[in-house]
TIFIMAR-679043 format. One record per residue (C-alpha): residue in three letters; z, y, x. Coordinates in Angstrom, 1 decimal, decimal comma. Example, Ala and Ser with C-alpha at 12.3 -4.5 7.8 and 13.67 -1.06 7.14 Angstrom:
rest=ala&w=7,8&v=-4,5&u=12,3
rest=ser&w=7,1&v=-1,1&u=13,7
This chain:
rest=met&w=81,5&v=78,0&u=78,0
rest=asn&w=79,1&v=76,9&u=75,4
rest=ile&w=75,4&v=75,8&u=75,7
rest=gly&w=73,3&v=78,9&u=74,8
rest=asp&w=75,5&v=81,1&u=76,7
rest=thr&w=73,9&v=83,4&u=79,2
rest=leu&w=74,7&v=85,3&u=82,1
rest=pro&w=74,7&v=89,0&u=82,4
rest=pro&w=71,6&v=90,2&u=84,1
rest=leu&w=71,6&v=90,8&u=88,2
rest=glu&w=69,2&v=93,4&u=89,3
rest=ile&w=68,2&v=92,9&u=93,2
rest=pro&w=66,3&v=95,7&u=95,1
rest=val&w=63,8&v=93,9&u=97,5
rest=thr&w=64,0&v=95,8&u=100,6
rest=arg&w=62,2&v=95,2&u=103,7
rest=thr&w=65,7&v=95,0&u=105,3
rest=leu&w=66,8&v=92,2&u=102,8
rest=ile&w=63,4&v=90,1&u=103,2
rest=val&w=63,7&v=90,5&u=107,0
rest=ala&w=67,2&v=89,5&u=107,5
rest=gly&w=67,0&v=86,8&u=105,0
rest=ala&w=64,2&v=85,3&u=106,8
rest=ile&w=66,5&v=85,4&u=110,2
rest=ala&w=69,2&v=84,7&u=108,6
rest=ser&w=67,8&v=81,4&u=107,6
rest=arg&w=65,8&v=80,9&u=110,6
rest=asp&w=62,2&v=81,2&u=109,3
rest=tyr&w=60,4&v=83,0&u=112,3
rest=gln&w=57,0&v=83,0&u=110,1
rest=asp&w=55,4&v=86,3&u=110,8
rest=val&w=54,8&v=86,8&u=106,7
rest=his&w=58,3&v=87,5&u=106,4
rest=his&w=58,7&v=90,3&u=109,3
rest=asp&w=55,4&v=91,3&u=110,0
rest=ala&w=53,5&v=93,2&u=107,5
rest=ala&w=50,1&v=93,7&u=109,6
rest=leu&w=49,9&v=89,7&u=109,8
rest=ala&w=51,1&v=89,0&u=106,5
rest=arg&w=48,1&v=91,4&u=105,4
rest=glu&w=45,6&v=89,7&u=107,9
rest=lys&w=46,7&v=86,3&u=106,0
rest=gly&w=45,6&v=87,9&u=102,7
rest=ser&w=49,3&v=88,9&u=101,7
rest=pro&w=49,4&v=92,7&u=100,8
rest=asp&w=52,9&v=92,6&u=102,5
rest=ile&w=55,6&v=90,8&u=103,8
rest=phe&w=57,3&v=88,9&u=100,9
rest=met&w=60,8&v=87,0&u=100,5
rest=asn&w=61,2&v=83,5&u=101,8
rest=ile&w=62,6&v=80,5&u=99,9
rest=leu&w=65,9&v=80,2&u=101,7
rest=thr&w=66,7&v=83,9&u=100,8
rest=thr&w=65,9&v=83,2&u=96,9
rest=asn&w=67,9&v=80,0&u=97,2
rest=gly&w=70,8&v=82,2&u=98,5
rest=leu&w=70,6&v=85,1&u=95,9
rest=val&w=70,5&v=82,3&u=93,0
rest=gly&w=73,7&v=81,1&u=94,5
rest=arg&w=75,4&v=84,5&u=94,7
rest=tyr&w=74,4&v=85,3&u=91,3
rest=ile&w=75,9&v=82,0&u=90,1
rest=thr&w=79,1&v=82,6&u=91,7
rest=asp&w=79,2&v=86,4&u=91,1
rest=his&w=79,8&v=85,3&u=87,3
rest=leu&w=81,6&v=82,0&u=87,7
rest=gly&w=83,9&v=82,9&u=90,6
rest=pro&w=84,2&v=81,7&u=94,0
rest=ala&w=86,1&v=78,1&u=93,2
rest=ala&w=82,7&v=77,1&u=91,1
rest=val&w=80,9&v=74,5&u=93,5
rest=leu&w=77,2&v=74,5&u=93,4
rest=arg&w=76,1&v=71,3&u=92,9
rest=lys&w=72,6&v=71,2&u=92,8
rest=val&w=70,4&v=74,2&u=93,3
rest=ala&w=66,9&v=73,3&u=91,9
rest=ile&w=64,4&v=75,8&u=92,2
rest=arg&w=60,8&v=76,9&u=92,1
rest=leu&w=58,8&v=79,7&u=93,6
rest=gly&w=56,3&v=82,0&u=91,6
rest=ala&w=55,4&v=85,3&u=92,0
rest=pro&w=56,4&v=86,7&u=95,4
rest=asn&w=59,2&v=89,2&u=96,4
rest=tyr&w=57,4&v=92,1&u=97,9
rest=pro&w=59,4&v=95,2&u=99,2
rest=gly&w=59,6&v=97,9&u=96,8
rest=asp&w=60,5&v=95,9&u=93,8
rest=thr&w=63,1&v=94,5&u=92,1
rest=met&w=64,2&v=91,2&u=91,1
rest=thr&w=66,5&v=90,7&u=87,9
rest=leu&w=68,3&v=87,3&u=87,6
rest=thr&w=68,9&v=85,6&u=84,4
rest=gly&w=70,9&v=82,8&u=83,4
rest=thr&w=71,4&v=80,4&u=80,0
rest=val&w=73,5&v=77,7&u=80,0
rest=thr&w=71,7&v=74,3&u=79,0
rest=ala&w=74,2&v=71,5&u=79,4
rest=leu&w=77,6&v=71,0&u=79,8
rest=asp&w=79,5&v=68,1&u=80,9
rest=gly&w=83,2&v=68,2&u=81,2
rest=asp&w=83,6&v=70,4&u=84,1
rest=thr&w=79,8&v=70,6&u=84,8
rest=ala&w=77,4&v=72,7&u=83,7
rest=glu&w=73,5&v=73,1&u=84,1
rest=ile&w=72,2&v=76,9&u=84,1
rest=arg&w=68,4&v=77,6&u=83,8
rest=ile&w=67,7&v=80,1&u=86,3
rest=val&w=64,5&v=82,8&u=86,2
rest=gly&w=64,3&v=86,0&u=88,9
rest=ala&w=61,6&v=88,0&u=87,4
rest=asn&w=60,3&v=90,7&u=89,5
rest=gly&w=57,2&v=93,4&u=88,5
rest=ile&w=54,5&v=90,7&u=88,9
rest=gly&w=55,9&v=87,9&u=87,2
rest=his&w=58,7&v=84,9&u=87,7
rest=his&w=59,3&v=85,0&u=91,4
rest=val&w=61,6&v=81,8&u=90,6
rest=thr&w=62,7&v=79,6&u=88,3
rest=gly&w=64,9&v=76,4&u=88,0
rest=thr&w=68,0&v=75,4&u=87,1
rest=val&w=71,6&v=74,9&u=89,3
rest=thr&w=74,2&v=72,7&u=88,4
rest=val&w=77,6&v=73,4&u=89,0
rest=thr&w=81,4&v=72,5&u=88,3
rest=leu&w=83,5&v=74,8&u=87,4
rest=pro&w=87,5&v=75,2&u=88,3
rest=val&w=90,0&v=74,0&u=85,6
rest=gly&w=90,0&v=76,9&u=83,1
rest=gly&w=86,8&v=78,3&u=84,3
rest=gly&w=83,9&v=79,9&u=82,9
rest=ile&w=81,7&v=82,8&u=82,3
rest=arg&w=83,3&v=86,1&u=83,3
């Protein structure tokens, strides 16, 4: 692995089921994540994904490419454009720093209206590990 290496993109279809299941799994019962009528009353065109689901998908993206022995040390993300049902989020990553067995990867998750998530993931790689 080298600074500047990129991870292959991962396309994630944003479905109602994914949004609602992610909210329930993370015990986020805010109505904007499961009730379209109440989300519209609050000014949103539809339900939208919560940050905890996004955080989990970012972690999955990294471990899908670096393997299950990779240890996420820090995930620092910021949300932007909402993930609404019917869209697709495409995650991409670029290695920005290396220090021994630790890498920092810049993450961007884009959908049809902009960047849904940006941030960095710090990960420790197993001996002999690297981008697959």
